NUDREN-409604 format. One record per residue (C-alpha): residue in one letter; x, y, z. Coordinates in steps of 0.25 Angstrom, whole numbers, plus 5000, padded with zeros to 4 digits. Layout:
BEGIN
NODE   vexvo   east   north     up
NODE       A      X       Y      Z
...
END
This chain:
BEGIN
NODE   vexvo   east   north     up
NODE       X   5000    5000   5000
NODE       X   5005    5014   4997
NODE       X   5010    5023   5007
NODE       X   5001    5034   5011
NODE       X   5012    5045   5009
NODE       X   5026    5046   5002
NODE       X   5032    5058   5008
NODE       X   5022    5070   5007
NODE       X   5014    5062   4996
NODE       X   5001    5055   4998
NODE       X   5001    5042   4991
NODE       X   4988    5039   4984
NODE       X   4991    5025   4977
NODE       X   5002    5017   4971
NODE       X   5004    5019   4956
NODE       X   5014    5008   4953
NODE       X   5026    5000   4959
NODE       X   5039    4994   4954
NODE       X   5050    4986   4960
NODE       X   5057    4997   4967
NODE       X   5046    5008   4968
NODE       X   5031    5012   4970
NODE       X   5024    5023   4963
NODE       X   5012    5030   4970
NODE       X   5002    5041   4967
NODE       X   5003    5051   4977
NODE       X   4998    5065   4981
NODE       X   5007    5077   4983
NODE       X   4999    5085   4993
NODE       X   5008    5097   4991
NODE       X   5007    5099   4976
NODE       X   4993    5093   4976
NODE       X   4996    5083   4965
NODE       X   4997    5068   4962
NODE       X   5011    5062   4961
NODE       X   5018    5049   4959
NODE       X   5028    5044   4969
NODE       X   5038    5033   4966
NODE       X   5043    5027   4979
NODE       X   5054    5017   4981
NODE       X   5050    5004   4988
NODE       X   5055    5003   5002
NODE       X   5062    4990   4999
NODE       X   5070    4996   4988
NODE       X   5075    5008   4998
NODE       X   5079    4997   5008
NODE       X   5088    4990   4998
NODE       X   5102    4996   4998
NODE       X   5106    4995   4984
NODE       X   5092    4996   4977
NODE       X   5088    5007   4986
NODE       X   5100    5015   4983
NODE       X   5098    5013   4968
NODE       X   5083    5016   4968
NODE       X   5085    5029   4977
NODE       X   5095    5034   4966
NODE       X   5084    5031   4956
NODE       X   5074    5039   4963
NODE       X   5084    5050   4965
NODE       X   5087    5050   4950
NODE       X   5072    5051   4947
NODE       X   5070    5062   4956
NODE       X   5082    5070   4951
NODE       X   5080    5068   4936
NODE       X   5065    5069   4936
NODE       X   5065    5081   4944
NODE       X   5073    5088   4934
NODE       X   5065    5084   4922
NODE       X   5053    5093   4919
NODE       X   5046    5088   4907
NODE       X   5031    5085   4903
NODE       X   5034    5071   4900
NODE       X   5043    5068   4912
NODE       X   5037    5064   4926
NODE       X   5040    5075   4936
NODE       X   5047    5072   4949
NODE       X   5042    5080   4961
NODE       X   5048    5075   4973
NODE       X   5057    5063   4978
NODE       X   5062    5057   4991
NODE       X   5074    5048   4991
NODE       X   5081    5043   5004
NODE       X   5084    5030   5011
NODE       X   5070    5029   5016
NODE       X   5061    5033   5004
NODE       X   5062    5036   4989
NODE       X   5051    5042   4981
NODE       X   5049    5051   4969
NODE       X   5037    5060   4967
NODE       X   5033    5063   4953
NODE       X   5021    5066   4943
NODE       X   5010    5057   4944
NODE       X   5008    5052   4929
NODE       X   4994    5045   4929
NODE       X   4994    5037   4916
NODE       X   5004    5026   4920
NODE       X   5016    5021   4912
NODE       X   5019    5017   4898
NODE       X   5020    5003   4902
NODE       X   5005    5000   4899
NODE       X   5007    5005   4885
NODE       X   5018    4995   4882
NODE       X   5008    4983   4884
NODE       X   5004    4977   4870
NODE       X   4989    4978   4873
NODE       X   4990    4993   4876
NODE       X   5000    4999   4866
NODE       X   4997    5014   4863
NODE       X   4995    5020   4850
NODE       X   5008    5023   4842
NODE       X   5005    5038   4843
NODE       X   5004    5038   4858
NODE       X   5017    5030   4859
NODE       X   5024    5040   4851
NODE       X   5019    5051   4860
NODE       X   5023    5044   4872
NODE       X   5037    5041   4867
NODE       X   5038    5055   4861
NODE       X   5035    5062   4875
NODE       X   5045    5053   4882
NODE       X   5056    5056   4872
NODE       X   5054    5071   4875
NODE       X   5054    5069   4890
NODE       X   5067    5061   4889
NODE       X   5073    5071   4879
NODE       X   5070    5082   4890
NODE       X   5077    5073   4900
NODE       X   5089    5071   4891
NODE       X   5091    5086   4890
NODE       X   5091    5086   4905
NODE       X   5102    5076   4905
NODE       X   5094    5064   4909
NODE       X   5092    5050   4903
NODE       X   5081    5042   4909
NODE       X   5086    5028   4907
NODE       X   5073    5021   4911
NODE       X   5063    5024   4900
NODE       X   5052    5013   4900
NODE       X   5037    5013   4899
NODE       X   5036    5013   4915
NODE       X   5043    5026   4915
NODE       X   5034    5034   4905
NODE       X   5021    5038   4911
NODE       X   5008    5042   4905
NODE       X   5000    5054   4909
NODE       X   4987    5047   4905
NODE       X   4985    5032   4902
NODE       X   4980    5035   4888
NODE       X   4989    5047   4884
NODE       X   5003    5049   4879
NODE       X   5008    5060   4889
NODE       X   5019    5054   4897
NODE       X   5029    5056   4908
NODE       X   5043    5050   4908
NODE       X   5046    5045   4923
NODE       X   5057    5038   4931
NODE       X   5070    5045   4929
NODE       X   5076    5037   4940
NODE       X   5086    5029   4931
NODE       X   5090    5042   4923
NODE       X   5104    5047   4922
NODE       X   5109    5061   4920
NODE       X   5117    5060   4907
NODE       X   5127    5071   4911
NODE       X   5129    5064   4925
NODE       X   5132    5049   4923
NODE       X   5133    5047   4938
NODE       X   5118    5048   4939
NODE       X   5116    5035   4931
NODE       X   5110    5023   4939
NODE       X   5115    5010   4934
NODE       X   5106    4998   4932
NODE       X   5093    5005   4930
NODE       X   5083    5005   4919
NODE       X   5073    4996   4913
NODE       X   5080    4985   4904
NODE       X   5069    4984   4893
NODE       X   5071    4999   4890
NODE       X   5086    5000   4892
NODE       X   5094    5005   4880
NODE       X   5106    4996   4875
NODE       X   5115    5007   4881
NODE       X   5108    5006   4895
NODE       X   5109    4991   4894
NODE       X   5124    4992   4891
NODE       X   5126    5002   4903
NODE       X   5133    5012   4894
NODE       X   5131    5027   4896
NODE       X   5117    5032   4892
NODE       X   5111    5044   4887
NODE       X   5097    5048   4882
NODE       X   5097    5038   4871
NODE       X   5095    5027   4881
NODE       X   5081    5033   4884
NODE       X   5078    5034   4869
NODE       X   5080    5019   4868
NODE       X   5072    5016   4881
NODE       X   5060    5025   4875
NODE       X   5061    5018   4862
NODE       X   5059    5005   4869
NODE       X   5047    5011   4876
NODE       X   5042    5015   4863
NODE       X   5044    5001   4857
NODE       X   5036    4995   4869
NODE       X   5025    5005   4867
NODE       X   5023    5002   4853
NODE       X   5024    4987   4854
NODE       X   5021    4983   4868
NODE       X   5034    4976   4869
NODE       X   5049    4979   4872
NODE       X   5059    4978   4861
NODE       X   5067    4968   4869
NODE       X   5061    4958   4879
NODE       X   5068    4947   4887
NODE       X   5065    4939   4900
NODE       X   5078    4944   4906
NODE       X   5085    4957   4907
NODE       X   5099    4952   4902
NODE       X   5093    4947   4888
NODE       X   5084    4960   4887
NODE       X   5096    4969   4889
NODE       X   5105    4961   4880
NODE       X   5094    4963   4869
NODE       X   5093    4978   4871
NODE       X   5108    4979   4870
NODE       X   5110    4970   4858
NODE       X   5097    4969   4850
NODE       X   5089    4978   4841
NODE       X   5074    4981   4845
NODE       X   5063    4976   4836
NODE       X   5054    4987   4829
NODE       X   5041    4989   4836
NODE       X   5034    4985   4824
NODE       X   5040    4971   4824
NODE       X   5031    4969   4837
NODE       X   5020    4978   4833
NODE       X   5019    4979   4817
NODE       X   5010    4992   4818
NODE       X   5021    5000   4824
NODE       X   5024    5011   4814
NODE       X   5037    5011   4807
NODE       X   5040    5025   4812
NODE       X   5039    5020   4827
NODE       X   5048    5008   4824
NODE       X   5058    5018   4819
NODE       X   5058    5026   4831
NODE       X   5058    5015   4841
NODE       X   5070    5008   4833
NODE       X   5078    5021   4834
NODE       X   5075    5023   4848
NODE       X   5079    5009   4852
NODE       X   5092    5008   4844
NODE       X   5102    4999   4851
NODE       X   5114    5008   4846
NODE       X   5112    5021   4853
NODE       X   5118    5029   4841
NODE       X   5107    5024   4832
NODE       X   5096    5028   4843
NODE       X   5089    5041   4843
NODE       X   5100    5051   4848
NODE       X   5090    5061   4854
NODE       X   5076    5062   4860
NODE       X   5073    5072   4849
NODE       X   5075    5062   4838
NODE       X   5066    5052   4845
NODE       X   5055    5062   4848
NODE       X   5056    5067   4834
NODE       X   5054    5053   4828
NODE       X   5042    5051   4837
NODE       X   5036    5064   4832
NODE       X   5038    5060   4818
NODE       X   5031    5046   4820
NODE       X   5018    5054   4822
NODE       X   5019    5058   4807
NODE       X   5023    5044   4802
NODE       X   5011    5039   4795
NODE       X   5012    5026   4802
NODE       X   5007    5033   4815
NODE       X   4993    5037   4815
NODE       X   4989    5050   4822
NODE       X   4975    5054   4823
NODE       X   4973    5066   4814
NODE       X   4971    5079   4821
NODE       X   4979    5075   4834
NODE       X   4993    5079   4836
NODE       X   5001    5070   4845
NODE       X   5010    5077   4856
NODE       X   5022    5071   4849
NODE       X   5019    5079   4837
NODE       X   5015    5091   4845
NODE       X   5029    5091   4852
NODE       X   5037    5089   4840
NODE       X   5030    5100   4832
NODE       X   5032    5110   4843
NODE       X   5046    5106   4845
NODE       X   5050    5109   4831
NODE       X   5043    5123   4831
NODE       X   5052    5135   4832
NODE       X   5042    5142   4842
NODE       X   5044    5131   4852
NODE       X   5060    5129   4851
NODE       X   5063    5134   4865
NODE       X   5052    5126   4872
NODE       X   5056    5114   4881
NODE       X   5049    5101   4879
NODE       X   5041    5103   4891
NODE       X   5036    5116   4886
NODE       X   5032    5110   4873
NODE       X   5024    5099   4879
NODE       X   5017    5110   4887
NODE       X   5014    5118   4874
NODE       X   5008    5105   4869
NODE       X   5000    5103   4881
NODE       X   4994    5117   4880
NODE       X   4991    5117   4865
NODE       X   4981    5112   4856
NODE       X   4985    5105   4843
NODE       X   4977    5103   4830
NODE       X   4976    5103   4815
NODE       X   4968    5113   4807
NODE       X   4964    5111   4792
NODE       X   4967    5121   4781
NODE       X   4958    5134   4781
NODE       X   4956    5133   4796
NODE       X   4956    5147   4803
NODE       X   4965    5144   4815
NODE       X   4964    5158   4820
NODE       X   4955    5170   4816
NODE       X   4959    5184   4816
NODE       X   4952    5194   4825
NODE       X   4947    5183   4835
NODE       X   4952    5181   4849
NODE       X   4964    5171   4850
NODE       X   4968    5163   4862
NODE       X   4978    5153   4856
NODE       X   4990    5153   4847
NODE       X   4995    5142   4838
NODE       X   5007    5135   4831
NODE       X   5006    5128   4818
NODE       X   5012    5114   4818
NODE       X   5010    5111   4804
NODE       X   5003    5118   4792
NODE       X   5001    5132   4787
NODE       X   4992    5143   4792
NODE       X   4989    5157   4786
NODE       X   4988    5170   4795
NODE       X   4978    5180   4789
NODE       X   4972    5193   4792
NODE       X   4960    5198   4785
NODE       X   4962    5187   4775
NODE       X   4976    5191   4772
NODE       X   4988    5181   4774
NODE       X   4998    5186   4784
NODE       X   5006    5174   4787
NODE       X   5008    5159   4785
NODE       X   5010    5151   4797
NODE       X   5017    5137   4796
NODE       X   5022    5126   4806
NODE       X   5028    5132   4818
NODE       X   5022    5145   4818
NODE       X   5012    5151   4828
NODE       X   5000    5160   4828
NODE       X   4989    5166   4837
NODE       X   4999    5170   4848
NODE       X   4997    5185   4847
NODE       X   4982    5184   4851
NODE       X   4985    5175   4863
NODE       X   4996    5184   4868
NODE       X   4990    5198   4864
NODE       X   4985    5207   4875
NODE       X   4975    5213   4865
NODE       X   4964    5203   4866
NODE       X   4970    5191   4858
NODE       X   4963    5194   4844
NODE       X   4969    5186   4832
NODE       X   4975    5196   4822
NODE       X   4975    5186   4810
NODE       X   4969    5173   4806
NODE       X   4976    5160   4804
NODE       X   4971    5149   4794
NODE       X   4976    5135   4791
NODE       X   4982    5135   4777
NODE       X   4985    5120   4778
NODE       X   4982    5109   4789
NODE       X   4988    5115   4801
NODE       X   4993    5109   4814
NODE       X   4992    5118   4826
NODE       X   4996    5120   4841
NODE       X   4987    5130   4848
NODE       X   4989    5135   4862
NODE       X   4977    5143   4869
NODE       X   4979    5154   4878
NODE       X   4973    5147   4890
NODE       X   4982    5135   4888
NODE       X   4994    5144   4887
NODE       X   4991    5149   4901
NODE       X   4993    5135   4906
NODE       X   5007    5134   4901
NODE       X   5019    5135   4910
NODE       X   5027    5148   4911
NODE       X   5039    5142   4903
NODE       X   5030    5137   4892
NODE       X   5023    5151   4891
NODE       X   5036    5159   4891
NODE       X   5041    5150   4880
NODE       X   5028    5152   4871
NODE       X   5029    5167   4874
NODE       X   5044    5168   4870
NODE       X   5042    5160   4857
NODE       X   5030    5169   4854
NODE       X   5038    5182   4856
NODE       X   5048    5176   4846
NODE       X   5037    5173   4836
NODE       X   5031    5187   4837
NODE       X   5045    5194   4836
NODE       X   5047    5186   4823
NODE       X   5034    5190   4817
NODE       X   5036    5205   4821
NODE       X   5050    5204   4815
NODE       X   5044    5198   4802
NODE       X   5033    5208   4801
NODE       X   5043    5220   4803
NODE       X   5051    5214   4792
NODE       X   5039    5214   4783
NODE       X   5035    5228   4786
NODE       X   5049    5233   4784
NODE       X   5049    5227   4770
NODE       X   5035    5234   4766
END
């Protein structure tokens, strides 16, 4: 039975249990929120060698997770690690782990798999740029915000190492089935070991099987170090070729043939949405494509990943047909938009003023104007146009950092437009 309290936290129920620790749902009475608490089992604490190792893992998790602030990484709020107790307090993520999506009877749709892996790749890229390699990527360490969604949180940085400080590496940890060949051979590691492990997770989500399976760890590790993984389509023929190619490159045995950066991995995942083999419901734009589109836009070049995900959360994405009047002159305006794809014409009293293409924004003057927010021109779709739109009330929910990034970028846009207008006038 669960303890009634762990430190200042009120335990509500047990969420899960492993060989060394138990996870509880608890209530934080000071911050008035639900949290998850991972507590080391008492018998592990009493064991001299195992207790020392697992206390270090808990310290690692608290230290590394506490430094990482990303929308797809579980946030650590508190930790206690001493001779008598060891626990870590973190975000409560209610959707469970990815493990249930690796069962052959409950495999997710291909587009959902791509979104999950894409978001994990962006989180791990962020960690990499903080100098951190996870080293234990597996379905149990990727959590779903909702059982049916694709919003995820990467958890459990206990086995992580700081690539600039090899002394933080803890030997003998990791999950054998997801280890890279380099991890098996115990050679120095970098982010490419996590790329391999995430590739294995993707393989399992696509097929319901691991690329290598064995009754004993010795044979399993030998196969990881020496054999070539099969293609997912060899186990599940309907897997698209584009996804076969991504998994194959992520799980290359030779580290030099593997994806060399998370950006390469993420880019190929985004391109998979455009592959004709992956069917996407017309009219919907997946988060993977949204992120990739914003990341390539000049306007958002200074936005961090976390700020881009915040923009995506605040925005409405849609497609309009040629001839659609997106904004009408002389009407009130409470939103601004960016063109992701296509072409639109800016008109005033029927006269063409400007042509907008991918990456350009419009409507911001009415939103930020102190003169009542009236549109000075109309915007009409000349082709099919993909749009991202942010409304004023949504902008008010944005973090201060995100708002300041938007304001700064809009000032640059307005300064450029003013400069071009001045140049035109001077040539009259």
